[in-house]
C-alpha positions in Angstrom: -0.1 0.0 0.0 2.8 2.4 0.9 4.6 1.6 -2.4 1.4 2.2 -4.4 0.8 5.5 -2.6 4.2 6.7 -3.5 3.7 5.9 -7.2 0.4 7.9 -7.1 1.5 10.9 -5.2 4.9 11.7 -6.7 3.8 13.1 -10.2 0.7 15.0 -8.9 2.4 18.2 -7.8 4.4 18.0 -11.1 1.4 17.4 -13.4 -1.3 19.6 -11.7 -3.8 16.8 -11.6 -5.6 14.8 -8.9 -6.2 11.3 -7.9 -8.7 10.1 -5.5 -9.8 6.8 -4.1 -13.5 6.7 -3.0 -13.2 8.8 0.2 -9.4 9.4 0.2 -7.8 12.3 -1.6 -4.3 11.8 -3.0 -3.4 15.1 -4.5 -4.8 18.1 -6.2 -3.9 21.1 -8.4 -4.5 22.4 -11.8 -2.9 24.5 -14.6 -3.2 28.2 -13.9 -1.5 29.5 -17.0 -4.0 30.2 -19.9 -1.2 30.8 -22.4 0.8 27.5 -21.5 -2.4 25.6 -21.4 -3.4 26.8 -24.9 0.0 25.9 -26.3 -0.3 22.4 -24.6 -3.7 21.8 -25.9 -2.8 22.8 -29.4 0.1 20.4 -29.4 -2.1 17.6 -28.1 -5.2 18.1 -30.2 -4.5 20.6 -33.0 -1.9 18.8 -35.2 -4.5 17.6 -37.8 -5.7 21.1 -38.3 -2.1 22.4 -38.3 -1.2 20.0 -41.1 -4.3 21.0 -43.2 -3.6 24.7 -42.8 0.1 24.2 -43.6 -0.6 22.3 -46.8 -3.3 24.7 -48.0 -1.3 27.8 -47.2 1.8 26.6 -48.9 -0.1 25.7 -52.1 -1.9 29.0 -52.2 0.7 31.5 -51.1 4.2 30.0 -51.6 6.2 29.5 -54.7 6.1 26.1 -56.2 9.6 25.1 -55.0 8.8 26.1 -51.4 5.4 24.3 -51.6 7.1 21.1 -52.7 9.7 21.5 -49.9 6.9 21.9 -47.3 5.1 18.7 -48.7 8.5 16.9 -48.6 9.1 17.8 -44.9 5.6 16.5 -44.0 6.2 13.3 -45.9 9.4 12.8 -44.0 7.7 13.2 -40.7 5.0 10.9 -41.7 7.5 7.9 -42.2 10.4 8.8 -40.0 10.8 6.0 -37.3 9.2 6.8 -33.9 11.1 7.0 -30.8 9.1 6.7 -27.7 12.1 7.2 -25.4 13.3 10.5 -27.0 14.5 12.9 -24.4 13.0 15.8 -26.1 9.7 13.8 -26.4 9.6 13.2 -22.8 9.9 17.0 -22.1 7.0 17.6 -24.5 4.9 14.9 -22.9 5.6 16.2 -19.4 4.6 19.8 -20.6 1.4 18.4 -22.1 0.6 16.4 -19.1 1.0 19.3 -16.8 -0.8 22.1 -18.7 -3.3 20.2 -20.9 -4.5 17.6 -18.5 -4.7 20.1 -15.6 -6.7 22.6 -17.8 -10.0 20.8 -17.4 -9.0 19.6 -14.7 -9.0 15.8 -14.8 -9.6 13.7 -11.6 -9.1 10.0 -11.5 -11.1 8.0 -8.9 -10.1 4.5 -7.9 -12.9 2.3 -6.6 -10.4 0.0 -4.9 -6.7 1.1 -4.9 -5.5 -2.0 -3.1 -7.0 -4.3 -5.8 -4.2 -3.2 -8.2 -0.9 -5.0 -8.2 2.0 -3.0 -9.8 3.6 -6.2 -11.1 0.5 -7.2 -12.9 -0.6 -6.1 -16.4 -4.3 -5.2 -16.8 -6.6 -4.5 -19.8 -8.5 -1.3 -19.2 -11.8 -1.0 -21.2 -12.4 2.8 -21.5 -15.8 4.3 -22.3 -17.1 6.5 -23.8 -15.2 7.4 -27.0 -17.3 10.6 -27.7 -15.5 12.9 -30.2 -12.1 12.2 -28.6 -11.4 9.8 -25.7 -9.6 12.6 -23.8 -9.7 11.1 -20.4 -7.8 8.0 -21.6 -4.6 9.9 -22.0 -4.5 10.7 -18.3 -4.3 7.0 -17.5 -1.0 6.4 -19.4 2.2 5.9 -17.5 3.4 9.4 -18.7 0.7 11.0 -16.5 1.4 8.7 -13.6 -2.1 8.9 -12.1 -2.7 5.2 -11.4 -0.6 2.7 -9.4 0.9 0.9 -12.4 4.4 1.6 -13.7 3.7 0.7 -17.4 0.5 1.6 -19.3 0.0 2.2 -22.9 -3.1 3.7 -24.8 -4.1 1.8 -28.0 -5.1 4.4 -30.5 -6.5 4.2 -34.2 -3.6 3.2 -36.5 -4.4 6.1 -38.9 -3.1 8.5 -36.3 0.5 7.0 -36.7 0.5 8.3 -40.4 -0.1 11.9 -39.6 3.0 14.1 -39.4 3.8 15.6 -36.1 0.7 14.2 -34.5 2.3 10.6 -34.6 5.4 11.9 -32.8 3.6 13.8 -30.1 1.0 11.0 -29.4 3.9 8.4 -29.2 5.7 10.6 -26.7 2.4 10.7 -24.7 2.3 7.0 -24.4 0.1 5.9 -27.4 0.7 2.8 -29.6 -1.2 1.6 -32.7 -4.2 -0.5 -31.9 -3.6 -4.0 -33.3 -3.6 -7.6 -32.0 0.1 -7.7 -32.4 0.6 -4.6 -30.4 -1.9 -5.7 -27.8 -0.2 -9.0 -27.2 3.3 -7.5 -27.4 2.7 -5.0 -24.7 0.8 -7.3 -22.4 3.6 -9.9 -22.6 6.0 -7.2 -21.7 4.1 -6.6 -18.5 2.6 -3.3 -19.9 -1.1 -2.6 -19.1 -3.2 -1.5 -22.1 -6.0 1.0 -22.4 -8.4 0.3 -25.2 -11.7 2.0 -26.1 -13.8 -1.0 -27.3 -16.5 1.0 -29.0 -13.9 3.0 -30.9 -14.9 5.6 -33.6 -18.0 3.6 -34.4 -19.6 5.0 -31.2 -19.4 8.4 -33.0 -22.0 7.2 -35.5 -24.6 6.8 -32.6 -23.9 10.0 -30.7 -26.7 12.0 -29.4 -27.0 14.8 -26.9 -29.2 13.1 -24.4 -27.2 10.0 -23.6 -23.8 8.4 -23.4 -23.0 5.7 -25.8 -20.9 2.5 -25.3 -20.7 0.4 -28.4 -19.9 -2.9 -26.6 -22.3 -5.7 -27.5 -20.2 -7.0 -30.5 -16.8 -5.9 -29.3 -15.3 -9.0 -27.6 -11.8 -9.1 -29.1 -10.3 -7.3 -26.1 -12.0 -9.7 -23.7 -10.6 -12.7 -25.5 -7.1 -11.2 -25.5 -7.4 -10.6 -21.7 -8.4 -14.3 -21.2 -5.6 -15.6 -23.5 -3.0 -13.6 -21.5 -4.6 -14.1 -18.1 -4.8 -10.2 -17.6 -7.6 -8.8 -15.4 -10.3 -6.6 -17.1 -10.9 -3.2 -15.7 -14.0 -1.1 -16.6 -13.3 2.7 -16.8 -15.8 5.5 -17.4 -15.1 9.2 -18.0 -17.6 11.6 -16.8 -17.8 15.0 -18.4 -15.8 14.1 -21.4 -18.9 14.3 -23.7 -19.2 18.0 -22.9 -15.6 18.8 -24.0 -16.7 19.4 -27.7 -19.8 20.5 -29.5 -20.7 18.6 -32.6 -23.0 18.2 -35.5 -23.5 15.1 -37.8 -25.5 14.6 -40.9 -28.6 12.4 -40.8 -29.6 9.7 -43.2 -28.0 6.6 -44.7 -25.4 8.6 -46.6 -23.6 9.2 -43.3 -23.2 5.5 -42.7 -22.2 4.8 -46.3 -19.4 7.4 -46.1 -18.1 5.8 -42.9 -17.9 2.3 -44.6 -15.9 3.8 -47.5 -13.4 5.9 -45.4 -13.7 4.2 -42.1 -14.0 7.6 -40.3 -17.2 9.2 -39.2 -17.8 12.6 -41.0 -18.7 14.7 -37.9 -18.1 18.4 -37.5 -16.8 19.2 -34.0 -15.5 22.2 -32.4 -14.1 23.5 -29.1 -13.5 26.9 -27.6 -13.9 29.7 -30.3 -14.4 27.1 -33.0 -10.9 25.7 -32.5 -9.7 22.2 -31.7 -9.1 23.3 -28.1 -11.8 21.5 -26.0 -14.1 23.4 -23.6 -12.9 23.5 -20.0 -15.2 21.1 -18.3 -14.2 19.0 -15.3 -13.6 15.3 -16.1 -13.9 12.6 -13.6 -12.6 9.2 -14.6 -13.8 6.3 -12.5 -11.8 3.2 -12.5 -13.7 0.2 -11.4 -12.5 -3.0 -9.7 -10.5 -5.6 -11.8 -12.4 -8.5 -13.2 -10.1 -11.4 -12.8 -10.0 -14.1 -15.5 -8.7 -17.6 -15.7 -5.9 -17.8 -18.4 -6.8 -19.9 -21.4 -4.8 -19.5 -24.5 -7.7 -21.0 -26.5 -11.0 -19.8 -24.8 -14.3 -21.0 -26.1 -17.0 -18.7 -27.3 -19.0 -19.4 -24.2 -16.1 -18.4 -22.0 -15.6 -15.1 -23.8 -19.3 -14.3 -23.6 -19.4 -15.0 -20.0 -16.5 -12.6 -19.2 -17.8 -10.1 -21.7 -21.1 -10.1 -20.0 -19.4 -9.4 -16.6 -17.6 -6.5 -18.1 -20.7 -4.9 -19.6 -22.5 -5.3 -16.4 -19.6 -3.8 -14.4 -19.5 -0.8 -16.9 -23.2 -0.2 -16.4 -23.0 -0.4 -12.7 -20.0 1.9 -12.7 -22.0 4.5 -14.7 -25.3 4.3 -12.6 -23.5 4.4 -9.3 -21.5 7.4 -10.1 -23.5 9.5 -12.5 -25.4 11.7 -9.9 -22.1 12.3 -8.0 -20.6 13.8 -11.2 -23.5 15.7 -12.6 -24.8 13.3 -15.3 -28.0 12.1 -13.5 -30.0 13.2 -16.5 -28.1 11.1 -19.0 -28.6 7.4 -19.7 -25.9 4.9 -20.8 -26.9 3.2 -24.0 -25.0 0.0 -24.5 -25.2 -0.9 -28.2 
C-alpha cells in the first residue's frame, strides 16, 4: 500500500492533476497559465488542423519550389521512425501532461486502490469514446495517475500516419491498436488501455445519452483471457461536454463511414478551434475483473467474461452519474 501511494502521489504536484480513491484524496492542483495551457492543448489536439492549414497555405501562397519543400518535410515526418524514449519527447509529454490535462481539470477515482498490483498487467476498457477519448490519456504511464508503472493507450492506427501528431502522441504513451501490439505490450508486463467501441460510437452520438458500443466488441475480452490479464472497466464523466458537434442524418452518413472508415462529424471546441471546452472530467476506475488464463478460450467463455464486463461498466455509470452531474443522462449499450 505504501509503495502504491508513493507511485500515485509523486507526479501530482508535477502534473497539476488529482487522484482520489473513493473517500481518500491523493493530491490536487490544476494548470493556472492560460497561455501555456493553450499551447499544450494545441500540441495535443491541434496537429491535424495544423497540417491542413500548412498544406493549403503553402499551395496558395508559396512559390512552387517552397510548396514542394513543405510537402516533402511533411512526408518525411509521416514515415520517420518513432522514438518513444526520446529525451525531447519526454519533455514535450511532461509539458502537455501538466498544462493540458490540468486545464479541465482531470480527476481519477479508484474504486479500490488495493486491488491493483504494480507487477500485474491489466486490460482497461475505457468508455465512452465521444469525439475524442480525452480522459484515456490521463491513464497512461506518462501521466502517472494510477498505481501501475507501465501503461499504454491503444489508438487508431491512422493517427500514426499523420505528421507531427504521430510523434507527439507516441511521446504521450500511445501505440497503434492491433492484435500484435496488444499481445506484445501485455507480454512485456505493460497494461493496455483500449476504447472497445472506438470511432464507431461516434455514429450513434446524441445529446441526451452516453454511448458504449460494446455488444459486438469482444476481441479485447478474448485477449485478456488468453493472456490472463484482469479486465478493468473505466468510465469518463464530463468528457462528452468537451466538444460540441454536428453530424448529418440519413443513410449517406453510414455509407461514407464504410468507405473511409472515419465518421464525418463536424466538431469544435473553444472559439471554434480544436481546443476543448474547459469542463471537469472525472474518470472512475472500477475493480478488476479477474480471468482464468486460457490460450484457446471457447466462445461461451468469452461471452461470459464479456457479460461481466458490460454489467460492471453499467454499474459503474449508474453508481456514479449523480455524483458527477450526469444524472439526466442514460448509458446506451449498443
